[in-house]
C-alpha positions in Angstrom: -158.1 128.1 -81.1 -160.2 127.8 -78.2 -161.5 131.0 -76.0 -159.4 131.2 -73.1 -161.9 131.2 -69.8 -161.8 134.1 -67.7 -163.9 132.2 -64.8 -163.9 129.4 -63.1 -167.2 128.0 -64.6 -165.2 128.2 -68.1 -162.4 126.2 -66.6 -163.9 123.5 -65.5 -166.2 123.6 -68.8 -162.7 123.5 -70.6 -161.6 120.6 -68.5 -164.7 118.5 -68.7 -164.3 119.0 -72.4 -161.0 116.7 -72.1 -163.7 113.8 -70.8 -162.8 114.7 -67.2 -166.2 114.4 -64.8 -165.9 117.5 -62.3 -168.5 118.7 -60.0 -171.0 120.9 -61.4 -173.0 123.6 -59.7 -175.7 121.4 -60.4 -174.3 119.2 -58.8 -172.6 121.0 -55.8 -176.1 122.8 -55.2 -178.3 119.7 -55.4 -176.0 118.0 -52.6 -176.6 121.4 -50.2 -180.2 121.3 -50.5 -180.1 117.5 -50.0 -178.7 118.4 -46.8 -180.5 121.8 -45.7 -177.6 123.8 -46.6 -178.2 127.6 -47.0 -176.2 130.5 -48.9 -176.2 133.6 -50.1 -174.8 135.0 -53.7 -171.2 135.8 -54.1 -167.7 135.0 -54.9 -168.1 132.3 -52.2 -171.1 130.4 -53.0 -170.9 126.3 -52.8 -169.7 125.4 -56.3 -166.6 128.4 -56.2 -165.6 127.4 -52.7 -165.4 123.2 -53.5 -163.8 124.5 -56.7 -160.7 127.0 -54.5 -160.1 124.2 -52.5 -159.9 122.0 -55.2 -157.4 124.1 -56.9 -155.8 124.4 -53.4 -155.0 120.8 -53.2 -153.7 120.4 -57.1 -151.5 123.0 -56.1 -149.6 121.2 -52.9 -152.2 121.7 -50.4 -150.6 125.6 -50.8 -151.6 128.4 -48.7 -155.4 129.9 -48.8 -154.4 133.1 -49.6 -152.5 131.9 -53.0 -155.3 129.9 -53.9 -157.6 132.6 -54.0 -154.7 134.4 -56.3 -154.9 130.9 -58.6 -158.6 131.0 -58.8 -158.6 134.7 -59.8 -161.5 135.6 -57.2 -161.4 138.9 -55.9 -161.7 137.4 -51.9 -159.3 137.4 -49.1 -157.5 133.9 -47.4 -160.2 134.9 -44.3 -163.2 134.9 -46.2 -162.7 131.8 -48.1 -161.5 130.1 -44.9 -164.9 130.5 -43.6 -166.6 129.4 -46.4 -165.0 126.6 -46.3 -165.7 125.7 -42.6 -169.1 126.9 -43.5 -169.6 123.7 -45.6 -170.9 120.2 -43.9 -168.5 117.1 -43.8 -171.6 115.3 -46.0 -171.1 117.5 -48.7 -167.2 116.3 -49.4 -168.1 112.9 -48.6 -171.5 113.0 -51.0 -169.3 114.7 -53.8 -166.6 112.1 -54.0 -169.0 109.0 -53.5 -171.1 110.5 -56.6 -168.1 111.2 -58.5 -166.7 107.5 -57.8 -169.6 106.9 -59.1 -169.3 108.2 -62.5 -165.4 107.7 -62.7 -166.4 103.9 -62.4 -169.3 104.2 -64.6 -167.2 105.8 -67.1 -164.4 102.7 -66.7 -167.0 99.7 -66.6 -165.8 98.3 -70.2 -161.9 98.8 -69.0 -160.9 94.6 -68.6 -161.1 93.1 -65.7 -159.3 89.9 -64.3 -161.0 86.8 -65.5 -164.4 88.8 -65.7 -164.0 90.1 -62.0 -163.1 93.2 -60.8 -160.3 94.0 -58.5 -159.7 96.0 -55.6 -156.1 96.3 -53.5 -157.3 97.1 -49.9 -154.1 98.9 -47.5 -153.2 100.7 -44.8 -151.0 104.1 -44.3 -151.0 107.0 -42.3 -150.5 110.7 -42.4 -149.9 113.8 -40.0 -151.6 116.7 -39.0 -151.0 120.2 -37.0 -150.1 119.9 -33.1 -153.9 120.8 -32.0 -155.2 119.5 -28.6 -158.5 118.3 -31.0 -156.9 116.2 -33.2 -154.4 115.0 -30.3 -157.5 113.8 -28.5 -159.1 112.4 -31.2 -156.1 110.7 -33.4 -153.1 110.1 -30.8 -149.4 110.4 -32.0 -147.3 107.8 -32.5 -145.9 105.8 -28.5 -142.6 106.8 -27.7 -142.0 110.5 -28.2 -141.9 113.3 -25.6 -144.2 114.9 -24.8 -144.7 117.9 -26.8 -142.5 117.0 -29.5 -144.8 114.9 -31.7 -147.9 115.5 -34.3 -151.2 113.7 -34.6 -150.9 110.7 -36.9 -154.2 109.4 -38.2 -154.6 105.9 -39.3 -155.7 105.4 -42.9 -157.0 102.5 -44.9 -157.7 103.0 -48.4 -159.9 100.6 -50.9 -158.0 100.9 -54.8 -159.6 99.9 -58.3 -156.7 97.6 -59.8 -157.1 98.8 -63.7 -157.3 102.0 -63.0 -155.7 103.2 -59.8 -158.8 105.3 -58.8 -159.4 105.8 -54.6 -162.6 103.6 -54.5 -163.1 104.7 -50.4 -161.1 105.7 -47.6 -161.1 106.1 -43.9 -159.1 108.2 -41.6 -159.6 107.3 -37.9 -157.3 107.5 -34.9 -153.6 106.0 -35.0 -153.6 102.3 -33.5 -157.4 101.5 -34.4 -156.2 98.1 -37.1 -156.3 97.7 -40.9 -159.3 95.0 -40.1 -161.6 97.1 -37.9 -161.6 100.1 -40.2 -160.8 97.4 -43.6 -164.2 95.9 -43.5 -166.2 98.9 -44.0 -164.7 99.9 -47.1 -166.9 96.4 -48.2 -169.4 99.1 -48.5 -169.1 100.0 -52.2 -168.1 96.2 -53.7 -170.5 94.4 -55.4 -170.8 90.7 -55.4 -168.5 88.9 -57.1 -165.4 90.9 -56.2 -162.2 90.3 -55.8 -160.0 92.2 -52.8 -156.6 91.3 -52.9 -154.9 92.4 -49.5 -151.6 91.9 -47.4 -151.2 89.4 -44.4 -152.7 91.7 -41.9 -156.4 90.1 -43.8 -155.2 86.6 -44.0 -156.8 85.6 -40.8 -160.6 83.3 -40.5 -162.4 86.4 -39.0 -161.5 88.0 -42.2 -162.1 85.7 -44.8 -165.9 84.6 -43.2 -166.9 88.0 -44.1 -165.8 88.4 -47.8 -167.3 84.6 -47.9 -170.8 85.8 -46.3 -171.0 89.0 -48.6 -170.6 87.0 -51.8 -167.2 88.8 -52.0 -163.9 87.0 -53.3 -160.2 88.0 -51.5 -156.7 86.9 -52.6 -154.6 87.6 -48.5 -151.1 86.5 -47.5 -151.5 84.1 -45.0 -151.0 85.7 -41.6 -147.8 84.9 -40.1 -148.8 83.3 -37.2 -151.1 80.7 -39.6 -149.5 77.4 -39.6 -150.3 75.8 -42.8 -149.1 72.2 -43.8 -148.4 70.7 -47.7 -147.3 67.4 -46.3 -149.4 64.7 -47.8 -149.3 62.5 -44.3 -150.4 65.6 -42.6 -154.6 65.9 -43.4 -155.5 67.1 -39.8 -153.5 69.9 -38.6 -152.7 68.8 -34.9 -155.1 71.8 -32.7 -157.9 71.5 -35.1 -158.5 74.4 -37.0 -158.4 73.2 -40.2 -158.7 69.5 -42.6 -157.3 69.2 -45.8 -160.3 68.4 -48.3 -158.2 67.3 -51.3 -154.6 68.4 -53.3 -154.8 70.0 -56.2 -151.3 69.7 -56.8 -148.0 69.6 -54.8 -148.3 73.2 -54.3 -152.2 73.8 -54.4 -154.5 72.4 -51.8 -158.1 73.3 -50.4 -158.6 73.6 -46.6 -161.7 73.0 -44.8 -161.5 75.9 -42.2 -162.6 75.9 -38.6 -164.5 78.4 -36.9 -161.6 79.8 -34.0 -162.7 79.1 -30.5 -161.7 82.8 -29.3 -163.5 86.0 -31.1 -160.9 88.2 -33.2 -161.1 91.6 -31.2 -161.6 93.3 -33.9 -165.2 91.6 -34.3 -168.4 92.4 -32.8 -170.0 89.4 -30.6 -173.4 89.7 -33.1 -171.1 90.0 -36.3 -169.3 86.7 -34.7 -171.8 84.7 -34.0 -173.8 85.4 -37.3 -170.5 83.5 -39.5 -170.7 80.2 -40.5 -169.0 77.7 -38.7 -166.3 76.7 -41.6 -165.6 77.9 -44.7 -163.1 76.4 -47.6 -160.1 78.3 -48.4 -157.6 77.5 -50.8 -153.9 77.4 -50.2 -151.6 78.2 -53.1 -147.4 78.9 -52.1 -144.8 79.4 -54.4 -141.0 80.9 -54.3 -139.7 83.9 -55.8 -136.1 84.0 -56.9 -135.3 87.2 -58.2 -131.8 89.0 -59.0 -131.4 91.6 -56.1 -134.1 90.7 -54.1 -134.2 88.0 -50.8 -135.4 84.7 -51.8 -139.0 84.3 -50.5 -141.9 82.3 -50.3 -145.4 82.7 -50.2 -148.1 81.1 -49.1 -151.5 82.8 -49.9 -155.4 82.2 -49.3 -157.7 82.3 -51.6 -161.7 81.6 -51.6 -161.5 81.1 -55.2 -161.6 77.5 -55.3 -162.5 76.2 -58.7 -158.3 75.5 -60.1 -159.7 75.3 -63.5 -161.0 78.5 -63.7 -158.3 80.4 -61.2 -154.8 79.0 -62.3 -152.3 79.1 -59.2 -149.8 80.9 -61.8 -152.8 83.8 -62.7 -153.5 84.5 -58.7 -149.7 84.4 -58.0 -149.6 87.1 -60.5 -152.7 89.0 -59.3 -150.9 89.1 -55.8 -147.7 90.1 -57.4 -149.9 93.6 -58.2 -150.9 94.2 -54.7 -147.6 96.6 -54.8 -149.2 98.4 -56.9 -151.4 100.2 -54.1 -148.2 101.2 -52.4 -147.4 103.3 -55.7 -151.0 104.7 -55.2 -149.7 106.1 -51.7 -146.9 107.1 -52.9 -148.6 109.7 -55.9 -151.1 110.4 -53.0 -149.3 111.2 -49.8 -145.4 112.2 -52.3 -146.1 113.8 -55.1 -149.2 115.1 -54.2 -148.7 116.6 -50.3 -151.4 114.4 -48.8 -148.1 113.2 -46.1 -149.0 116.7 -44.1 -152.7 117.6 -44.1 -153.4 121.8 -42.8 -156.3 121.6 -40.7 -156.5 121.9 -37.2 -160.1 120.4 -36.0 -160.8 116.8 -37.1 -164.1 117.9 -39.5 -161.3 120.5 -41.0 -158.8 116.7 -41.9 -161.9 114.7 -42.7 -162.8 117.6 -45.6 -159.0 117.6 -47.0 -158.5 113.7 -46.6 -162.1 114.0 -49.1 -160.6 117.0 -51.7 -157.1 115.1 -51.8 -158.9 111.6 -52.8 -160.6 113.7 -54.9 -158.0 115.4 -57.1 -156.2 112.1 -56.6 -159.2 110.0 -59.1 -159.2 113.0 -61.2 -155.6 112.6 -62.2 -155.8 109.3 -62.3 -158.3 109.9 -65.1 -156.3 112.5 -66.7 -153.9 109.1 -66.9 -156.5 106.2 -68.2 -157.2 109.2 -71.1 -154.1 110.0 -72.1 -153.2 106.1 -71.9 -156.3 105.3 -74.4 -155.5 108.2 -76.6 -151.3 107.2 -76.9 -152.0 103.7 -77.2 -150.5 102.5 -74.0 -150.9 100.9 -70.5 -152.5 103.8 -67.9 -149.1 102.6 -65.5 -146.4 103.8 -68.0 -148.2 107.7 -68.0 -146.5 109.8 -66.0 -148.5 110.7 -62.5 -146.3 114.0 -62.2 -147.5 115.0 -65.8 -151.0 114.8 -65.6 -151.0 116.2 -62.1 -148.7 119.3 -63.4 -151.3 119.1 -66.7 -155.0 119.0 -64.7 -153.5 122.0 -62.6 -153.0 124.5 -65.7 -156.7 122.9 -66.9 -157.8 124.2 -63.8 -157.0 127.8 -63.9 -159.4 130.2 -64.8 -156.9 131.9 -66.9 -154.7 129.1 -68.4 -156.7 125.8 -69.4 -155.2 124.7 -72.6 -157.1 124.6 -75.6 -156.5 120.9 -76.8 -156.1 117.5 -75.3 -152.6 116.8 -73.3 -150.0 113.9 -74.7 -148.7 113.0 -71.3 -145.1 111.1 -71.0 -145.0 108.2 -71.3 -142.3 106.4 -68.5 -139.7 103.7 -70.2 -141.3 99.9 -69.7 -138.2 98.3 -67.0 -139.5 95.7 -65.4 -137.6 94.3 -62.4 -135.9 97.1 -61.9 -133.7 97.6 -58.3 -132.9 101.0 -56.7 -132.1 101.2 -53.1 -134.7 103.0 -51.5 -132.4 105.7 -50.3 -131.7 109.6 -50.8 -127.8 111.1 -51.8 -128.8 114.5 -50.7 -128.7 115.5 -47.1 -131.3 117.4 -45.8 -130.2 119.8 -42.8 -132.7 120.2 -40.6 -132.8 120.9 -36.5 -135.7 119.2 -34.8 -137.3 119.9 -31.2 -136.2 117.3 -28.5 -138.1 119.6 -26.1 -141.5 121.3 -26.3 -141.2 124.5 -28.1 -142.1 126.4 -24.7 -138.8 125.0 -22.9 -136.8 125.8 -25.6 -137.8 129.3 -26.3 -137.4 129.6 -22.5 -133.5 128.6 -22.7 -132.6 130.7 -25.3 -134.5 133.8 -23.4 -132.7 132.6 -20.3 -129.1 133.0 -21.8 -127.1 135.8 -20.7 -126.9 138.6 -23.5 -123.2 139.1 -25.7 -121.3 142.1 -24.5 
């Protein structure tokens, strides 16, 4: 039987024996020295601080005092918070980037889609404490009463389709668009990679950028874009595009001309560098499923080779775009990233990176279990993998053998209402807390 670990280093070593790549003391020390950091030797050196932070996130972003108790370190919550605050934000960003590079390298042999790596892109959001610094930086949703709302950040994430790993993520003010931040996630991609996105990305500007960067995209046409598949209409009446040739009744290739007006999210210099026109393939199809509305879908893609990329294959690929919604659910609901706890902008961004690191480790746990148990990774229970990783990360609770995780049944086409039966009894503030407290104090005492 394997020896039960008694320190954080032993716990991390035990986890690495199961094939998971964790930040080791050497890696964290090298990054700190690169950033010019200095520290004293003690229980809260940079390595221990990062691992305690990871344990805290894995346990639902629990209280700092509880995280210190789980780690087995004889330190106070105040000391841990100060140690975490001393670590620079760039340390967490570099750790996230290095781990992503290692994880992608270890999964490079995973089957690709027609020889391409495929990545899903989409936007989401998360909430945080109501502090002046966070309100000024991120803002809050419109229509809320002053003093009653919370700051909300706009989150854009890029995920690997095969493994579900978060490759890049950016938190920005609430009302910054998906396009503005989504283009920045391309920094992690290589030539030939395919990006799958929703209607927000179905614009000329985004596809032109993808084309210029030697990438490919499969996106749904924007709702304002008027496309015709009529054989009688070759030119668009406003001169937006002209059809080059038909591939089938619902498959055509067009030359899409550069719009006269620059998109608001794009800089003037970048707009000038884009080509005067691009070749785009349009594919349309109809989805008829019991329990769902009949949906007519029109796709835009830069994959114009109809012999290599059949319309059915592209439609099936776009159908998997919804997997990023499952990724967001696992990250926000299961792991608890819907609401962060730090009260500063830098602290919130550190939390975000640690959530991404923890999420990727759980994903790799699922990936390894799927290979051992000969099933697809999508069928391995995410929450069971999270619980196993929690146990393995505890200094006095790591398991000695590789766990067999729960396999969810295969239920294609399952339809369930997105509603809950159990009602939650909650009371919400409709006025600022100071005003509500003043009203309570003004009430007369009972006789």
